[in-house]
N, C-alpha and C positions, 0 to 999 in steps of 0.2 A: 067382938066378932067382926065388926064391919072393917076393922083394920086388915084382916085376912084377905078381903077382896082387893086390897091395894098391894099388900106384901107378896101374894103368891104370883101375881103377873109380873111384878118388878123382879122377883127372884128368877122367874123363868126367862125374862129378857136378859138378865145379867148372865145367866148360864149360857144362853144361846150366843151372846157376844163373845164369852170366853171360849166357847167351842169353835166359833167362826175364826177367833184369832189363832186357835191351835191348828185348825185345817189350813189357814192362810201361811202359817210358819212351815207346815209340812210341804205345802205347794211350792213355796219360795226357795226351798233347799236349805233351811236353817239347820237341819240334822244330818247333813251329808258326810261331813268329815269331823266325826267326834274325837278320834284319836289324834288328829292334827292339832286340834284346838287345845287338847289336854298337854301335848307336848310343847306347843308354841308358848304357853305361859311360863314354862320352866326355863326356856333357852332364849337369851337375847342375842339378836343378830349383831349388836355392836360389841359383844364380849370377845376377848382375846384370851388365849390360853396363858397361864402364868408361865414365867421362865422356870427352868429346872433349878437354877442356881442364881443368886443375885449377882449382878455385875461385879467383877473382880474376884470372884471366888474360884478357887482352882478346880473345883469339880470333885475332890476327894472329901472323905468324910473328916479327916484330920488334916488340918492346915500345917504345912511345914514352917518352922520358925528359923530365921536366918542365924 
């Protein structure tokens, strides 16, 4: 039973620290642009679009034979 006199204050302090961290993240703007972060992970700025046809391809579905 005496352990509760230690565990209850420790739990309350840990909860206050977690709540303080949450309010700090709200104040510092961590949740301002949620959709931008979601899209930024999908697209890389270094990506280039693929070519429609490989080099040397005539662009038609059937190649002509000489």
